[in-house]
C-alpha positions in Angstrom: 51.7 192.9 172.4 55.5 192.9 172.9 55.0 193.6 176.6 52.4 190.8 176.9 54.8 188.3 175.5 57.5 189.4 177.9 55.0 188.8 180.8 54.0 185.4 179.5 57.7 184.5 179.1 58.2 185.2 182.8 55.0 183.6 184.0 56.3 180.0 184.3 59.3 181.2 186.4 56.9 183.2 188.6 54.6 180.1 189.1 57.6 177.9 190.1 58.9 180.6 192.5 55.5 180.7 194.2 55.4 176.9 194.4 58.9 176.8 196.1 58.2 179.7 198.5 55.7 177.8 200.6 56.8 176.7 204.1 57.0 173.0 204.9 55.8 171.2 208.0 58.5 168.9 209.4 57.7 166.2 212.0 60.3 163.8 213.4 59.0 160.6 215.0 62.1 159.8 217.0 63.5 157.0 214.8 67.0 156.9 213.3 69.2 154.3 211.6 71.4 153.5 214.6 73.1 155.1 217.6 76.8 156.2 217.8 78.5 157.9 220.8 75.1 158.8 222.3 73.7 160.4 219.1 71.3 159.1 216.5 72.8 158.6 213.0 70.5 159.4 210.1 68.3 159.1 208.3 65.7 160.3 210.8 62.2 159.1 210.3 59.2 161.4 210.1 56.9 163.2 207.8 57.2 166.3 205.5 53.8 167.9 205.0 52.1 164.8 206.3 54.0 162.4 203.9 56.6 159.9 205.0 60.1 161.3 204.7 63.8 160.6 205.6 65.8 163.5 207.0 69.5 164.0 207.3 70.7 166.3 210.0 73.3 169.0 209.1 72.8 171.0 212.3 74.7 170.1 215.5 74.0 173.4 217.2 70.4 172.7 218.2 68.9 169.8 220.1 65.5 168.2 219.3 63.5 165.3 220.6 61.4 162.7 218.9 57.6 163.2 218.3 58.0 166.9 217.7 57.6 169.2 214.7 58.1 172.7 213.3 57.8 174.9 210.3 60.7 174.9 207.8 61.6 177.0 204.8 62.7 174.9 201.9 65.7 175.9 199.7 66.5 174.0 196.6 70.3 173.5 196.9 70.8 173.5 193.1 69.6 177.1 192.9 71.0 178.4 196.2 73.6 180.7 194.9 72.3 183.6 197.0 71.8 181.9 200.4 71.3 184.3 203.2 72.7 183.8 206.7 69.2 184.7 208.1 67.7 181.9 206.0 70.2 179.1 206.7 72.5 177.9 209.4 75.5 178.4 207.1 75.8 181.1 204.5 77.8 178.8 202.2 76.1 177.0 199.2 79.3 175.2 198.3 79.6 173.8 201.8 76.0 172.5 201.7 76.8 170.9 198.3 79.8 169.2 199.9 77.6 167.9 202.8 75.0 166.6 200.2 77.9 164.7 198.6 78.8 163.2 202.0 75.2 162.2 202.6 75.0 160.6 199.1 78.1 158.5 200.0 76.6 157.7 203.4 73.4 156.5 201.7 75.5 154.3 199.3 77.1 152.1 202.0 75.8 149.6 204.6 78.9 149.9 206.8 77.6 151.6 210.0 81.1 152.6 211.0 81.6 154.5 207.7 78.0 155.9 207.9 78.8 157.3 211.4 82.1 158.8 210.1 80.2 160.6 207.3 77.6 161.9 209.8 80.2 163.1 212.4 82.2 164.8 209.6 79.1 166.7 208.6 78.5 167.6 212.2 82.1 168.7 212.6 81.3 171.5 210.1 78.3 172.7 212.0 79.3 172.9 215.6 80.4 169.4 216.9 83.5 169.8 219.2 86.2 167.2 219.2 85.2 164.0 220.9 87.6 161.0 221.2 84.7 158.6 220.6 83.4 160.4 217.5 84.9 159.8 214.2 85.8 162.8 212.1 87.6 162.6 208.8 89.6 165.3 207.0 89.9 162.8 204.2 86.2 162.8 203.7 86.1 166.6 203.6 88.9 166.6 201.1 87.1 164.1 198.9 83.9 166.1 199.1 85.7 169.3 198.1 87.4 167.5 195.2 84.0 166.1 194.0 82.3 169.4 194.1 85.2 171.2 192.4 85.2 168.5 189.8 81.5 169.2 188.8 79.4 167.1 191.2 76.2 168.9 192.0 73.4 168.3 194.4 70.6 167.4 192.1 67.3 167.0 194.0 68.7 168.0 197.4 66.8 170.5 199.5 67.7 172.4 202.7 64.9 172.6 205.3 65.6 175.5 207.7 63.4 176.0 210.8 61.6 179.3 210.8 60.1 181.3 213.6 59.2 185.0 213.6 61.5 186.9 211.3 64.7 184.9 211.4 66.8 181.9 212.1 67.9 180.7 214.6 67.9 183.4 217.3 64.3 184.5 217.4 61.8 183.8 220.3 60.0 180.6 219.9 62.6 179.0 217.7 62.8 175.2 217.7 64.1 172.6 215.3 67.2 171.5 213.4 68.3 172.2 209.9 67.9 169.1 207.8 68.6 168.1 204.2 66.3 165.9 202.2 66.4 164.3 198.8 63.2 166.0 197.6 60.6 164.8 195.1 58.4 167.4 193.2 55.0 168.0 194.8 52.0 167.4 192.5 51.1 171.1 192.7 54.6 172.0 191.5 54.3 169.6 188.6 50.9 171.1 187.6 52.4 174.6 187.7 55.3 173.5 185.6 52.9 172.0 183.0 50.9 175.2 183.1 54.1 177.2 182.4 55.0 174.9 179.5 51.5 175.4 178.1 52.1 179.1 178.1 55.4 178.6 176.3 53.7 176.5 173.6 50.9 179.1 173.2 53.4 181.9 172.7 55.4 179.8 170.2 52.2 179.0 168.2 51.2 182.7 168.1 54.6 183.6 166.7 
């Protein structure tokens, strides 16, 4: 009976892990907010698993074109303390959190010059070389670092990493960019969570 209770206690976590382990289908339709220095500034338009979505690019190393798609592995940033370099472009959860903060600030302004500055600052962390027409800001990086060190966390943010074969990004057939998205729970994940809570309630009543 003791062993059964231990299994039941772990069941909700197992169900949620299964729900989050599924690969996602990313499709970009070629739209973006506006152009700057020859590049599209996010959010990029498209779909995630067939549903309308807005993507923010955190990957300057790989080119994509509109009306294309790929399979991506989702990683919840709030629980990404053990990111692997084979699973993400950057093996650095804190840096992803800082980029999520930058995107949040980018979403909170209508000033296109400032939006572009946030985007180029993110890209400067993931491969963009110096360009006199692009606007990078060490001040933005410092503010992001201070915010994260002060307790800001990336609630709801998810990393979407392209997958092909056994690794990312140097496997044959690889295509895509790494995106970040402000995710909403899938109905199936909500049902699994409710099922897990039901198990908790059952065990509590039995006690």
